[in-house]
TORNUSE-673484 format. One record per atom (N, C-alpha, C): atom name; residue in three letters; chain; x negated, y negated, z. Coordinates in steps of 0.1 Angstrom, whole numbers. Each point is the difference from the previous one (the first is absolute). Example, Ala and Ser with C-alpha at 12.3 -4.5 7.8 and 13.67 -1.06 7.14 Angstrom:
BEGIN
atom_rest_kette_px_py_pz
N_Ala_A_-132_57_78
CA_Ala_A_9_-12_0
C_Ala_A_-9_-12_0
N_Ser_A_4_-11_-7
CA_Ser_A_-9_-11_0
C_Ser_A_8_-11_8
***
This chain:
BEGIN
atom_rest_kette_px_py_pz
N_Met_A_-8_12_0
CA_Met_A_8_-12_0
C_Met_A_-9_-12_0
N_Lys_A_-11_0_7
CA_Lys_A_-9_-11_1
C_Lys_A_-6_-3_-14
N_Thr_A_-2_10_-8
CA_Thr_A_-5_-3_-14
C_Thr_A_11_-5_-9
N_Met_A_12_2_3
CA_Met_A_11_-5_-8
C_Met_A_2_-15_1
N_Lys_A_-2_-5_12
CA_Lys_A_3_-14_3
C_Lys_A_-9_-9_-9
N_Pro_A_-13_2_-1
CA_Pro_A_-8_-8_-9
C_Pro_A_4_1_-14
N_Leu_A_3_12_-4
CA_Leu_A_5_3_-14
C_Leu_A_13_-8_-3
N_Leu_A_9_1_9
CA_Leu_A_13_-7_-2
C_Leu_A_-2_-15_0
N_Arg_A_-9_-5_9
CA_Arg_A_-3_-14_0
C_Arg_A_-7_-4_-13
N_Thr_A_-8_8_-5
CA_Thr_A_-7_-3_-12
C_Thr_A_9_-1_-12
N_Leu_A_10_9_0
CA_Leu_A_10_0_-11
C_Leu_A_12_-10_3
N_Phe_A_3_-2_12
CA_Phe_A_12_-8_3
C_Phe_A_-2_-15_-2
N_Ile_A_-12_-5_3
CA_Ile_A_-2_-14_-1
C_Ile_A_-1_-4_-15
N_Pro_A_-7_6_-9
CA_Pro_A_0_-4_-14
C_Pro_A_14_2_-6
N_Thr_A_7_11_4
CA_Thr_A_13_2_-5
C_Thr_A_10_-12_3
N_Met_A_-1_-4_13
CA_Met_A_8_-11_4
C_Met_A_-3_-13_-7
N_Leu_A_-13_-2_-2
CA_Leu_A_-5_-12_-7
C_Leu_A_5_0_-15
N_Phe_A_0_12_-6
CA_Phe_A_4_1_-14
C_Phe_A_15_-2_-1
N_Leu_A_8_6_9
CA_Leu_A_14_-2_0
C_Leu_A_4_-14_3
N_Gly_A_-7_-6_10
CA_Gly_A_3_-14_3
C_Gly_A_-3_-10_-12
N_Ala_A_-11_3_-7
CA_Ala_A_-3_-8_-11
C_Ala_A_10_2_-11
N_Cys_A_5_12_-2
CA_Cys_A_10_2_-10
C_Cys_A_14_-6_3
N_Ala_A_3_0_13
CA_Ala_A_13_-5_5
C_Ala_A_1_-16_0
N_Cys_A_-12_-6_1
CA_Cys_A_1_-15_1
C_Cys_A_-3_-7_-13
N_Cys_A_-1_7_-11
CA_Cys_A_-2_-6_-12
C_Cys_A_12_-8_-4
N_Glu_A_-2_-12_-4
CA_Glu_A_12_-8_-5
C_Glu_A_1_1_-15
N_Glu_A_12_0_-4
CA_Glu_A_2_1_-15
C_Glu_A_-4_-13_-6
N_Thr_A_-7_2_-11
CA_Thr_A_-5_-12_-8
C_Thr_A_11_-4_-9
N_Val_A_4_-12_1
CA_Val_A_11_-6_-8
C_Val_A_-7_-9_-11
N_Val_A_2_4_-12
CA_Val_A_-5_-8_-11
C_Val_A_10_-9_-5
N_Ala_A_-4_-13_-1
CA_Ala_A_10_-10_-5
C_Ala_A_2_2_-15
N_Pro_A_13_-1_-4
CA_Pro_A_2_2_-15
C_Pro_A_-6_-12_-7
N_Pro_A_-4_3_-13
CA_Pro_A_-6_-11_-8
C_Pro_A_10_-11_-2
N_Pro_A_-5_-12_-2
CA_Pro_A_10_-11_-2
C_Pro_A_8_2_-12
N_Pro_A_12_-5_0
CA_Pro_A_8_2_-12
C_Pro_A_-5_-9_-11
N_Pro_A_2_4_-13
CA_Pro_A_-4_-9_-11
C_Pro_A_8_-13_0
N_Pro_A_-6_-10_-6
CA_Pro_A_8_-13_0
C_Pro_A_13_2_-7
N_Pro_A_11_-6_4
CA_Pro_A_13_2_-6
C_Pro_A_0_-5_-14
N_Ala_A_6_8_-9
CA_Ala_A_2_-5_-14
C_Ala_A_10_-11_0
N_Ile_A_-2_-9_-9
CA_Ile_A_9_-11_-2
C_Ile_A_9_2_-11
N_Val_A_13_1_2
CA_Val_A_10_2_-10
C_Val_A_6_-14_-2
N_Leu_A_-2_-6_-11
CA_Leu_A_5_-14_-2
C_Leu_A_11_0_-11
N_Pro_A_9_-10_1
CA_Pro_A_10_-1_-10
C_Pro_A_-7_-3_-13
N_Gly_A_6_5_-11
CA_Gly_A_-6_-2_-13
C_Gly_A_-7_12_-5
N_Leu_A_-4_9_9
CA_Leu_A_-6_13_-4
C_Leu_A_10_10_1
N_Gly_A_4_7_-11
CA_Gly_A_10_10_1
C_Gly_A_-5_13_-5
N_Asp_A_7_11_3
CA_Asp_A_-4_13_-4
C_Asp_A_4_2_-15
N_Val_A_-7_9_-6
CA_Val_A_3_4_-14
C_Val_A_3_15_1
N_Phe_A_11_4_-6
CA_Phe_A_5_14_0
C_Phe_A_-2_7_-13
N_Tyr_A_-1_13_1
CA_Tyr_A_-4_9_-11
C_Tyr_A_10_11_-2
N_Asp_A_1_5_-12
CA_Asp_A_8_12_-2
C_Asp_A_-7_12_5
N_Phe_A_8_11_1
CA_Phe_A_-6_13_5
C_Phe_A_-12_4_-9
N_Asp_A_-11_3_7
CA_Asp_A_-12_6_-7
C_Asp_A_-6_-9_-10
N_Arg_A_2_-13_1
CA_Arg_A_-5_-10_-10
C_Arg_A_-8_-11_7
N_Ser_A_-9_-6_-7
CA_Ser_A_-7_-11_4
C_Ser_A_1_-12_-9
N_Glu_A_8_2_-11
CA_Glu_A_2_-11_-9
C_Glu_A_10_-10_6
N_Leu_A_-2_-13_-3
CA_Leu_A_8_-10_5
C_Leu_A_14_-1_-6
N_Arg_A_10_-2_8
CA_Arg_A_13_-2_-5
C_Arg_A_3_-15_-3
N_Ala_A_11_-4_-6
CA_Ala_A_3_-14_-3
C_Ala_A_1_-8_13
N_Asp_A_7_6_10
CA_Asp_A_2_-7_13
C_Asp_A_-14_-2_7
N_Ala_A_-9_10_-2
CA_Ala_A_-13_-1_6
C_Ala_A_-8_-11_-6
N_Val_A_1_-2_-13
CA_Val_A_-7_-11_-7
C_Val_A_4_-14_5
N_Glu_A_13_-2_3
CA_Glu_A_4_-12_5
C_Glu_A_-5_-3_14
N_Gln_A_0_11_8
CA_Gln_A_-5_-2_14
C_Gln_A_-15_-2_0
N_Leu_A_-7_6_-9
CA_Leu_A_-15_-2_-1
C_Leu_A_-3_-14_-5
N_Lys_A_8_-6_-8
CA_Lys_A_-2_-14_-4
C_Lys_A_2_-9_13
N_Thr_A_10_3_8
CA_Thr_A_2_-8_12
C_Thr_A_-12_2_10
N_Asn_A_-5_12_1
CA_Asn_A_-11_3_9
C_Asn_A_-12_-7_-5
N_Ala_A_-3_0_-13
CA_Ala_A_-12_-7_-6
C_Ala_A_1_-15_3
N_Asn_A_12_-6_-2
CA_Asn_A_1_-14_3
C_Asn_A_-3_-3_15
N_Trp_A_5_9_9
CA_Trp_A_-3_-2_14
C_Trp_A_-15_1_3
N_Ile_A_-6_10_-6
CA_Ile_A_-15_2_2
C_Ile_A_-8_-12_-5
N_Gln_A_4_-5_-11
CA_Gln_A_-7_-11_-6
C_Gln_A_2_-13_9
N_Ala_A_12_-1_6
CA_Ala_A_3_-12_8
C_Ala_A_-6_1_14
N_Asn_A_-3_12_4
CA_Asn_A_-5_2_14
C_Asn_A_-15_5_-1
N_Thr_A_-9_-8_-3
CA_Thr_A_-14_4_-3
C_Thr_A_-7_4_13
N_Thr_A_5_-2_12
CA_Thr_A_-7_4_12
C_Thr_A_3_15_3
N_His_A_9_6_-7
CA_His_A_4_14_3
C_His_A_-5_9_-11
N_Asn_A_-6_11_3
CA_Asn_A_-2_11_-9
C_Asn_A_12_10_2
N_Val_A_2_9_-9
CA_Val_A_12_8_0
C_Val_A_-5_15_-1
N_Ile_A_6_8_8
CA_Ile_A_-1_15_-1
C_Ile_A_12_5_-7
N_Ile_A_-2_8_-10
CA_Ile_A_12_7_-7
C_Ile_A_0_14_4
N_Glu_A_10_5_7
CA_Glu_A_1_13_5
C_Glu_A_9_8_-9
N_Gly_A_-5_12_-5
CA_Gly_A_7_9_-8
C_Gly_A_7_11_8
N_His_A_13_1_-1
CA_His_A_8_10_8
C_His_A_8_9_-9
N_Cys_A_3_12_5
CA_Cys_A_8_10_-8
C_Cys_A_11_6_10
N_Asp_A_9_7_-7
CA_Asp_A_10_7_9
C_Asp_A_-7_13_4
N_Glu_A_8_8_8
CA_Glu_A_-6_12_6
C_Glu_A_-2_12_-9
N_Arg_A_6_-1_-12
CA_Arg_A_-1_11_-10
C_Arg_A_-14_1_-6
N_Gly_A_-5_11_-2
CA_Gly_A_-14_2_-5
C_Gly_A_-10_3_11
N_Thr_A_-12_4_-4
CA_Thr_A_-10_3_10
C_Thr_A_-6_-13_5
N_Ser_A_-7_1_11
CA_Ser_A_-6_-12_6
C_Ser_A_-11_-6_-10
N_Glu_A_-8_9_-6
CA_Glu_A_-10_-4_-9
C_Glu_A_6_-7_-13
N_Tyr_A_10_6_-5
CA_Tyr_A_7_-6_-12
C_Tyr_A_6_-14_4
N_Asn_A_6_-1_11
CA_Asn_A_6_-12_4
C_Asn_A_-10_-11_3
N_Leu_A_-11_4_5
CA_Leu_A_-11_-10_2
C_Leu_A_-5_-6_-13
N_Ala_A_-1_9_-10
CA_Ala_A_-5_-4_-13
C_Ala_A_11_-9_-7
N_Leu_A_13_4_1
CA_Leu_A_11_-8_-5
C_Leu_A_1_-13_6
N_Gly_A_-2_-1_13
CA_Gly_A_0_-13_7
C_Gly_A_-11_-9_-4
N_Glu_A_-11_6_-3
CA_Glu_A_-12_-8_-5
C_Glu_A_4_-5_-14
N_Arg_A_5_8_-9
CA_Arg_A_4_-5_-13
C_Arg_A_11_-11_1
N_Arg_A_9_1_9
CA_Arg_A_10_-10_2
C_Arg_A_-6_-13_5
N_Ala_A_-9_0_10
CA_Ala_A_-6_-12_5
C_Ala_A_-9_-6_-11
N_Asn_A_-7_8_-8
CA_Asn_A_-8_-5_-11
C_Asn_A_8_-6_-11
N_Ser_A_11_6_-3
CA_Ser_A_8_-6_-11
C_Ser_A_6_-14_4
N_Ala_A_3_-1_13
CA_Ala_A_5_-14_5
C_Ala_A_-12_-9_0
N_Lys_A_-11_4_4
CA_Lys_A_-12_-9_0
C_Lys_A_-4_-4_-14
N_Asp_A_-1_9_-9
CA_Asp_A_-4_-3_-14
C_Asp_A_10_-10_-6
N_Tyr_A_13_1_3
CA_Tyr_A_9_-10_-6
C_Tyr_A_-2_-14_6
N_Ile_A_-2_0_13
CA_Ile_A_-3_-13_7
C_Ile_A_-13_-6_-5
N_Val_A_-10_8_-2
CA_Val_A_-13_-5_-5
C_Val_A_2_-6_-14
N_Asn_A_8_7_-8
CA_Asn_A_3_-5_-14
C_Asn_A_8_-13_0
N_Leu_A_7_-3_11
CA_Leu_A_7_-13_2
C_Leu_A_-10_-11_5
N_Gly_A_-12_3_2
CA_Gly_A_-10_-10_4
C_Gly_A_-5_0_14
N_Val_A_4_9_8
CA_Val_A_-5_1_14
C_Val_A_-13_7_0
N_Ala_A_-10_-6_7
CA_Ala_A_-13_6_1
C_Ala_A_0_14_6
N_Pro_A_-6_10_-6
CA_Pro_A_0_13_5
C_Pro_A_-7_1_14
N_Thr_A_-9_-9_3
CA_Thr_A_-6_1_13
C_Thr_A_9_-4_12
N_Arg_A_12_-5_-3
CA_Arg_A_9_-4_10
C_Arg_A_10_12_3
N_Leu_A_-1_10_-8
CA_Leu_A_9_12_1
C_Leu_A_-7_12_4
N_Lys_A_5_8_9
CA_Lys_A_-5_13_4
C_Lys_A_12_10_-2
N_Thr_A_-4_12_-3
CA_Thr_A_11_11_-1
C_Thr_A_-3_11_10
N_Val_A_10_6_5
CA_Val_A_-1_12_8
C_Val_A_12_9_-2
N_Ser_A_-2_13_1
CA_Ser_A_11_9_-2
C_Ser_A_3_7_13
N_Phe_A_13_0_4
CA_Phe_A_4_7_12
C_Phe_A_8_13_-4
N_Gly_A_2_2_-13
CA_Gly_A_8_11_-5
C_Gly_A_13_1_7
N_Glu_A_3_11_6
CA_Glu_A_13_2_7
C_Glu_A_-1_-3_15
N_Glu_A_-12_-4_5
CA_Glu_A_-2_-1_14
C_Glu_A_7_-11_8
N_Lys_A_4_-11_-7
CA_Lys_A_6_-11_7
C_Lys_A_13_-3_-7
N_Pro_A_11_8_2
CA_Pro_A_12_-3_-6
C_Pro_A_7_-12_5
N_Phe_A_7_-7_-8
CA_Phe_A_7_-12_4
C_Phe_A_14_4_5
N_Ala_A_6_10_-7
CA_Ala_A_13_4_4
C_Ala_A_-1_15_4
N_Asp_A_7_3_11
CA_Asp_A_1_14_4
C_Asp_A_11_7_-8
N_Gly_A_-1_12_-2
CA_Gly_A_11_7_-7
C_Gly_A_-6_9_-11
N_His_A_9_9_-4
CA_His_A_-5_10_-10
C_His_A_11_0_-11
N_Asn_A_2_-12_-5
CA_Asn_A_10_-1_-11
C_Asn_A_-6_-10_-10
N_Glu_A_7_-2_-11
CA_Glu_A_-5_-9_-11
C_Glu_A_0_-14_5
N_Glu_A_9_-4_8
CA_Glu_A_1_-14_5
C_Glu_A_-13_-3_8
N_Ala_A_-4_9_9
CA_Ala_A_-12_-3_8
C_Ala_A_-13_2_-9
N_Trp_A_0_9_-9
CA_Trp_A_-12_2_-8
C_Trp_A_-2_-12_-9
N_Ala_A_11_-6_-5
CA_Ala_A_-1_-11_-9
C_Ala_A_-7_-12_7
N_Gln_A_3_-2_13
CA_Gln_A_-6_-11_8
C_Gln_A_-15_3_3
N_Asn_A_-4_13_0
CA_Asn_A_-13_4_4
C_Asn_A_-10_-1_-12
N_Arg_A_5_0_-13
CA_Arg_A_-8_0_-12
C_Arg_A_-3_-15_-3
N_Arg_A_-11_-5_6
CA_Arg_A_-2_-14_-1
C_Arg_A_-15_-4_1
N_Ala_A_-2_-12_-4
CA_Ala_A_-13_-7_2
C_Ala_A_4_-11_10
N_His_A_-7_0_12
CA_His_A_3_-10_10
C_His_A_-11_-10_1
N_Phe_A_3_-13_1
CA_Phe_A_-9_-10_0
C_Phe_A_-2_-6_15
N_Val_A_-12_-1_4
CA_Val_A_-3_-5_14
C_Val_A_-11_-10_-1
N_Ala_A_2_-12_5
CA_Ala_A_-10_-10_0
C_Ala_A_-10_2_12
N_Glu_A_-13_-2_-3
CA_Glu_A_-10_1_10
C_Glu_A_-2_-13_7
***
């Protein structure tokens, strides 16, 4: 029994220190990254809508793009991001490519109207940021768009 006491003491003290160290650890809380600056949606910039599986501009889109181009030329302190969006049909990869074609078709038209291409950026969100929830033609038609955001 006398030989057991030093052995237990030898094992007991490090074990308690180890358990105490494990029990007193505080959880590390990592602060979330700061949110991106809010996008500015200003009057005069409107969305352009597309037909299913198309990136060609419709007649109503041409009129809206002329309005957008006039706004961009009048507001020289703002650059504009053109976001390409799709409805939920199709694969993610296909919709990203289609959203890019839609954003680029809108950008190309505005550049042809005289807006400097350096003031325009394009990005495709594909089906990832729908405007309208729903799984019907009415919702899909609202999600097939090029969305304009002032920086």
